[in-house]
Structure formats: structure tokens, C-alpha cells
C-alpha beads as a LAMMPS data file, in Angstrom:
LAMMPS data file: protein, C-alpha beads

225 atoms
224 bonds

1 atom types
1 bond types

-500.0 500.0 xlo xhi
-500.0 500.0 ylo yhi
-500.0 500.0 zlo zhi

Masses

1 110.0

Atoms # bond

1 1 1 -313.523 -142.175 303.031
2 1 1 -311.757 -144.164 305.591
3 1 1 -314.196 -146.140 307.772
4 1 1 -313.667 -146.542 311.898
5 1 1 -315.856 -148.486 314.155
6 1 1 -316.501 -147.219 317.413
7 1 1 -317.652 -149.736 320.212
8 1 1 -319.453 -147.734 322.690
9 1 1 -321.990 -144.841 322.081
10 1 1 -322.097 -143.257 325.407
11 1 1 -320.449 -139.931 326.494
12 1 1 -317.666 -141.564 327.284
13 1 1 -317.504 -142.235 323.242
14 1 1 -318.658 -138.698 322.497
15 1 1 -315.180 -137.033 322.450
16 1 1 -313.810 -140.064 319.884
17 1 1 -316.511 -139.933 317.516
18 1 1 -316.449 -136.214 317.084
19 1 1 -312.338 -136.284 316.698
20 1 1 -312.515 -139.040 314.103
21 1 1 -315.251 -136.966 312.114
22 1 1 -313.188 -133.924 312.395
23 1 1 -310.713 -136.201 310.921
24 1 1 -312.616 -136.857 308.034
25 1 1 -313.320 -140.464 309.015
26 1 1 -316.520 -142.385 308.461
27 1 1 -317.794 -142.856 311.964
28 1 1 -319.704 -146.253 312.717
29 1 1 -320.901 -146.962 316.299
30 1 1 -321.711 -150.270 317.578
31 1 1 -323.508 -150.302 321.143
32 1 1 -326.625 -152.264 322.792
33 1 1 -329.990 -150.187 322.146
34 1 1 -330.029 -147.350 324.809
35 1 1 -330.409 -143.498 325.068
36 1 1 -326.845 -142.678 324.078
37 1 1 -325.705 -139.556 322.847
38 1 1 -323.252 -141.231 320.165
39 1 1 -325.853 -142.994 318.213
40 1 1 -327.034 -139.436 316.618
41 1 1 -323.487 -138.063 316.296
42 1 1 -322.138 -141.216 314.317
43 1 1 -322.737 -141.260 310.404
44 1 1 -324.057 -145.169 310.739
45 1 1 -325.312 -147.034 313.973
46 1 1 -325.557 -150.870 314.535
47 1 1 -327.563 -151.828 317.947
48 1 1 -325.273 -154.681 319.073
49 1 1 -323.716 -155.975 322.184
50 1 1 -319.987 -154.757 322.016
51 1 1 -318.784 -158.034 323.428
52 1 1 -320.380 -160.061 320.570
53 1 1 -316.882 -160.600 318.855
54 1 1 -318.259 -162.458 316.029
55 1 1 -321.026 -160.005 315.257
56 1 1 -318.929 -157.092 315.607
57 1 1 -316.163 -158.654 313.454
58 1 1 -319.160 -159.516 310.679
59 1 1 -320.121 -155.725 310.547
60 1 1 -316.166 -154.520 310.335
61 1 1 -315.682 -157.223 307.340
62 1 1 -319.280 -156.012 305.995
63 1 1 -318.059 -152.236 306.244
64 1 1 -314.608 -153.158 304.923
65 1 1 -313.521 -151.124 308.044
66 1 1 -310.278 -149.436 308.213
67 1 1 -310.400 -149.463 312.078
68 1 1 -311.568 -149.991 315.350
69 1 1 -311.360 -148.425 318.438
70 1 1 -313.162 -147.064 321.686
71 1 1 -312.338 -145.003 324.550
72 1 1 -313.819 -144.866 328.369
73 1 1 -314.797 -148.760 328.685
74 1 1 -312.911 -151.889 329.371
75 1 1 -315.810 -154.117 328.219
76 1 1 -314.749 -153.807 324.311
77 1 1 -311.325 -154.134 324.685
78 1 1 -311.136 -158.047 323.918
79 1 1 -313.608 -157.346 320.968
80 1 1 -311.391 -154.803 319.464
81 1 1 -308.344 -157.296 319.877
82 1 1 -310.333 -160.134 317.998
83 1 1 -311.114 -157.866 315.379
84 1 1 -307.666 -156.247 314.730
85 1 1 -306.071 -159.608 314.768
86 1 1 -308.455 -161.460 312.227
87 1 1 -308.635 -158.264 309.687
88 1 1 -304.838 -157.329 310.507
89 1 1 -305.750 -153.899 311.518
90 1 1 -303.558 -151.795 313.604
91 1 1 -304.451 -152.158 317.190
92 1 1 -304.438 -154.534 320.254
93 1 1 -303.759 -158.003 319.373
94 1 1 -306.112 -160.566 320.930
95 1 1 -303.784 -161.890 323.780
96 1 1 -302.597 -158.537 324.731
97 1 1 -306.547 -157.722 325.224
98 1 1 -307.155 -160.888 327.056
99 1 1 -304.167 -160.121 329.676
100 1 1 -305.494 -156.490 329.957
101 1 1 -309.160 -157.145 330.834
102 1 1 -308.613 -160.201 333.073
103 1 1 -307.285 -159.386 336.393
104 1 1 -306.106 -163.122 337.282
105 1 1 -304.446 -163.498 333.788
106 1 1 -302.758 -159.928 334.189
107 1 1 -300.961 -161.323 337.237
108 1 1 -299.847 -164.358 335.771
109 1 1 -298.244 -162.356 333.123
110 1 1 -296.574 -160.117 335.767
111 1 1 -294.908 -163.392 337.303
112 1 1 -293.798 -164.519 334.043
113 1 1 -292.417 -160.865 333.424
114 1 1 -290.803 -160.714 336.951
115 1 1 -292.816 -157.491 337.633
116 1 1 -293.609 -157.114 341.142
117 1 1 -297.226 -157.516 342.163
118 1 1 -299.497 -158.312 345.250
119 1 1 -299.580 -161.730 346.543
120 1 1 -302.744 -163.351 344.883
121 1 1 -304.802 -166.377 344.026
122 1 1 -306.963 -167.586 341.458
123 1 1 -310.194 -169.152 343.130
124 1 1 -312.815 -170.981 341.754
125 1 1 -315.002 -171.942 344.866
126 1 1 -315.610 -170.585 348.093
127 1 1 -313.701 -173.128 349.935
128 1 1 -310.591 -172.164 347.629
129 1 1 -311.520 -168.596 348.526
130 1 1 -311.193 -169.348 352.333
131 1 1 -308.150 -170.993 351.781
132 1 1 -306.308 -168.340 349.781
133 1 1 -307.442 -165.886 352.019
134 1 1 -305.653 -167.916 355.260
135 1 1 -302.542 -167.933 353.057
136 1 1 -302.108 -164.527 351.796
137 1 1 -302.989 -163.676 355.508
138 1 1 -306.027 -160.956 355.944
139 1 1 -306.743 -158.198 355.165
140 1 1 -307.296 -159.636 351.823
141 1 1 -309.046 -158.169 348.607
142 1 1 -311.655 -160.145 346.958
143 1 1 -312.324 -159.279 343.271
144 1 1 -314.148 -159.899 339.941
145 1 1 -311.659 -160.704 337.243
146 1 1 -313.495 -158.798 334.306
147 1 1 -315.032 -155.590 335.697
148 1 1 -313.698 -152.135 336.047
149 1 1 -314.577 -149.057 338.062
150 1 1 -314.199 -150.858 341.234
151 1 1 -317.084 -153.220 340.792
152 1 1 -317.158 -156.676 342.048
153 1 1 -314.207 -155.608 344.443
154 1 1 -314.367 -156.364 348.301
155 1 1 -311.964 -155.222 351.458
156 1 1 -312.432 -158.632 353.498
157 1 1 -310.702 -158.392 356.901
158 1 1 -311.794 -161.652 358.305
159 1 1 -313.368 -165.219 357.500
160 1 1 -316.786 -163.791 358.265
161 1 1 -316.869 -161.605 355.350
162 1 1 -315.162 -163.946 352.624
163 1 1 -318.615 -165.627 351.507
164 1 1 -320.446 -162.579 350.649
165 1 1 -317.078 -160.800 349.033
166 1 1 -316.866 -164.458 346.947
167 1 1 -320.269 -164.060 345.770
168 1 1 -320.203 -160.517 344.794
169 1 1 -317.171 -161.143 342.859
170 1 1 -318.819 -163.904 340.840
171 1 1 -322.020 -162.075 340.518
172 1 1 -322.526 -160.539 336.923
173 1 1 -319.052 -162.045 335.646
174 1 1 -318.712 -164.049 332.720
175 1 1 -315.863 -165.944 334.284
176 1 1 -316.080 -168.867 337.000
177 1 1 -313.195 -167.701 338.442
178 1 1 -312.540 -164.699 341.123
179 1 1 -309.213 -163.237 342.375
180 1 1 -307.739 -163.176 346.159
181 1 1 -304.981 -160.367 346.788
182 1 1 -303.080 -159.194 349.470
183 1 1 -304.214 -155.937 350.615
184 1 1 -301.409 -153.132 350.035
185 1 1 -301.561 -149.454 351.178
186 1 1 -299.866 -146.289 350.475
187 1 1 -299.967 -143.801 347.201
188 1 1 -301.798 -145.144 343.882
189 1 1 -299.619 -143.673 341.180
190 1 1 -300.642 -145.023 337.503
191 1 1 -298.898 -144.280 333.937
192 1 1 -300.713 -143.486 330.836
193 1 1 -299.152 -143.812 327.690
194 1 1 -299.224 -142.909 323.990
195 1 1 -297.907 -145.151 321.334
196 1 1 -297.720 -144.179 317.644
197 1 1 -295.945 -146.635 314.939
198 1 1 -294.846 -148.921 317.768
199 1 1 -293.018 -146.128 319.545
200 1 1 -293.886 -144.817 322.832
201 1 1 -294.255 -140.921 322.257
202 1 1 -295.663 -139.878 325.710
203 1 1 -295.718 -140.922 329.120
204 1 1 -297.732 -139.491 332.083
205 1 1 -297.170 -140.771 335.608
206 1 1 -299.770 -139.469 337.787
207 1 1 -301.521 -140.070 340.944
208 1 1 -304.722 -140.554 341.450
209 1 1 -307.387 -138.903 344.295
210 1 1 -310.356 -141.109 344.841
211 1 1 -313.852 -140.588 346.675
212 1 1 -314.545 -143.704 349.351
213 1 1 -317.905 -144.510 350.482
214 1 1 -319.142 -147.595 352.358
215 1 1 -320.365 -148.960 348.732
216 1 1 -318.435 -147.424 346.255
217 1 1 -314.948 -145.962 345.110
218 1 1 -315.161 -143.184 342.497
219 1 1 -311.933 -141.460 341.099
220 1 1 -312.333 -137.340 341.844
221 1 1 -309.107 -136.783 339.676
222 1 1 -305.558 -137.174 338.831
223 1 1 -302.269 -135.323 339.647
224 1 1 -299.803 -134.886 337.003
225 1 1 -296.411 -134.711 337.179

Bonds

1 1 1 2
2 1 2 3
3 1 3 4
4 1 4 5
5 1 5 6
6 1 6 7
7 1 7 8
8 1 8 9
9 1 9 10
10 1 10 11
11 1 11 12
12 1 12 13
13 1 13 14
14 1 14 15
15 1 15 16
16 1 16 17
17 1 17 18
18 1 18 19
19 1 19 20
20 1 20 21
21 1 21 22
22 1 22 23
23 1 23 24
24 1 24 25
25 1 25 26
26 1 26 27
27 1 27 28
28 1 28 29
29 1 29 30
30 1 30 31
31 1 31 32
32 1 32 33
33 1 33 34
34 1 34 35
35 1 35 36
36 1 36 37
37 1 37 38
38 1 38 39
39 1 39 40
40 1 40 41
41 1 41 42
42 1 42 43
43 1 43 44
44 1 44 45
45 1 45 46
46 1 46 47
47 1 47 48
48 1 48 49
49 1 49 50
50 1 50 51
51 1 51 52
52 1 52 53
53 1 53 54
54 1 54 55
55 1 55 56
56 1 56 57
57 1 57 58
58 1 58 59
59 1 59 60
60 1 60 61
61 1 61 62
62 1 62 63
63 1 63 64
64 1 64 65
65 1 65 66
66 1 66 67
67 1 67 68
68 1 68 69
69 1 69 70
70 1 70 71
71 1 71 72
72 1 72 73
73 1 73 74
74 1 74 75
75 1 75 76
76 1 76 77
77 1 77 78
78 1 78 79
79 1 79 80
80 1 80 81
81 1 81 82
82 1 82 83
83 1 83 84
84 1 84 85
85 1 85 86
86 1 86 87
87 1 87 88
88 1 88 89
89 1 89 90
90 1 90 91
91 1 91 92
92 1 92 93
93 1 93 94
94 1 94 95
95 1 95 96
96 1 96 97
97 1 97 98
98 1 98 99
99 1 99 100
100 1 100 101
101 1 101 102
102 1 102 103
103 1 103 104
104 1 104 105
105 1 105 106
106 1 106 107
107 1 107 108
108 1 108 109
109 1 109 110
110 1 110 111
111 1 111 112
112 1 112 113
113 1 113 114
114 1 114 115
115 1 115 116
116 1 116 117
117 1 117 118
118 1 118 119
119 1 119 120
120 1 120 121
121 1 121 122
122 1 122 123
123 1 123 124
124 1 124 125
125 1 125 126
126 1 126 127
127 1 127 128
128 1 128 129
129 1 129 130
130 1 130 131
131 1 131 132
132 1 132 133
133 1 133 134
134 1 134 135
135 1 135 136
136 1 136 137
137 1 137 138
138 1 138 139
139 1 139 140
140 1 140 141
141 1 141 142
142 1 142 143
143 1 143 144
144 1 144 145
145 1 145 146
146 1 146 147
147 1 147 148
148 1 148 149
149 1 149 150
150 1 150 151
151 1 151 152
152 1 152 153
153 1 153 154
154 1 154 155
155 1 155 156
156 1 156 157
157 1 157 158
158 1 158 159
159 1 159 160
160 1 160 161
161 1 161 162
162 1 162 163
163 1 163 164
164 1 164 165
165 1 165 166
166 1 166 167
167 1 167 168
168 1 168 169
169 1 169 170
170 1 170 171
171 1 171 172
172 1 172 173
173 1 173 174
174 1 174 175
175 1 175 176
176 1 176 177
177 1 177 178
178 1 178 179
179 1 179 180
180 1 180 181
181 1 181 182
182 1 182 183
183 1 183 184
184 1 184 185
185 1 185 186
186 1 186 187
187 1 187 188
188 1 188 189
189 1 189 190
190 1 190 191
191 1 191 192
192 1 192 193
193 1 193 194
194 1 194 195
195 1 195 196
196 1 196 197
197 1 197 198
198 1 198 199
199 1 199 200
200 1 200 201
201 1 201 202
202 1 202 203
203 1 203 204
204 1 204 205
205 1 205 206
206 1 206 207
207 1 207 208
208 1 208 209
209 1 209 210
210 1 210 211
211 1 211 212
212 1 212 213
213 1 213 214
214 1 214 215
215 1 215 216
216 1 216 217
217 1 217 218
218 1 218 219
219 1 219 220
220 1 220 221
221 1 221 222
222 1 222 223
223 1 223 224
224 1 224 225
């Protein structure tokens, strides 16, 4: 029986665990301890932080895993790339995983690939943040580079909001820098794709509908086509 390691055991990984079991795979879940439903569904569980690349690699080698994946979280993507590359497993490369989970590195990749993107600047200090905002022009968006779900993101209309936004961006970040971006308006269009055997077999452009409040932005749904 082939073994698959699934990073995370929350409700977001439950459909993945169930699908893997229906496919006849031996499911191994790795996640921090907690009251997560995936632990009870999987064939085996490890209680470990999914960002601990070396520990997850050790588990994968010990279990002789045939694959590693996750759904519904960006946190574990870098670990997946790390393990896939070192074990020769099918999946995202370590470099691609790094680009996908660091907004500043992603922006640099856009520049190298001549992909249109909002003006931006990587900042390491409050002074750099003030300077970047003035150069780009208000309003700006100050972002944590390694979070998802709109966490650590602030829209700043003038200098009075810069310090709070910079502190918020660095809080709970594993990086020592943040991102200052030009604020763009308009309809947000996303694209989801499925790649199988190195071929794109499905592409779904979609419009995102979001709920905005003073503190959070929550996706309410998607429109397709």
C-alpha cells in the first residue's frame, strides 16, 4: 500500500484525507497537537509543527512515504517543497514553494518574468517603510510577506498609519522584512489550475467576492466562469 503524508489535520484537510483513503492510500497526518478532526480519520498521526522541515523529512524517510501534500493552507507548502526535492517525490520544488509563500520573493519573480504587478518595495525598518510609501505614493498596502487570509495586511492612506502597519506586518512573521505595495483598485480575478504529469489539464479563471469589515476581509465566494 502506498503511503501519503498529509500536512495538517484541520477541517481543511479532512476532504483530502478522505479522498486519499478512498484511493486506497495509507494516510499519515502530521500536525501540531489540537482538537483537529483529521487525526481520527488518518491511519497514523504525528504531532509536530508542519513548518519543521527537518522533522517532517525524517518522518517521510522513516515511513518511506510515496507522496506528501496538503490543502487549504500555505504554511506547509515550503516544507512540502523541501521534502519533495530531497526524496525525489512528485510535487512542488523547493524554489517554487519559496516563491509561492513569500510575497516579496514572488514579486521579484514577477519582475524577472516581465509579469505586470503593482509597484513594490521590500522594507526592513520603519525608516525604509516611510521612504517606500513616499516614493510609491499614498495610499499604499503594507503586507506581511509570509501570511495568508489577509492577515498582517494594512491599507495606509497617509504617514500617520505607517508605524502601526509596519509593526502589524512584522508581528508573527518569520521574516525580518515586510512589503510596501502600490494600492490598485478594480475587480479581482484569480486563476486555479490543475497540472498532471507536467501538463496543464484544467484552468479556471474566477472572480472573488469578499466581505470587508474594519478588521478583516473574508472571501464569501467565487464566480466561475
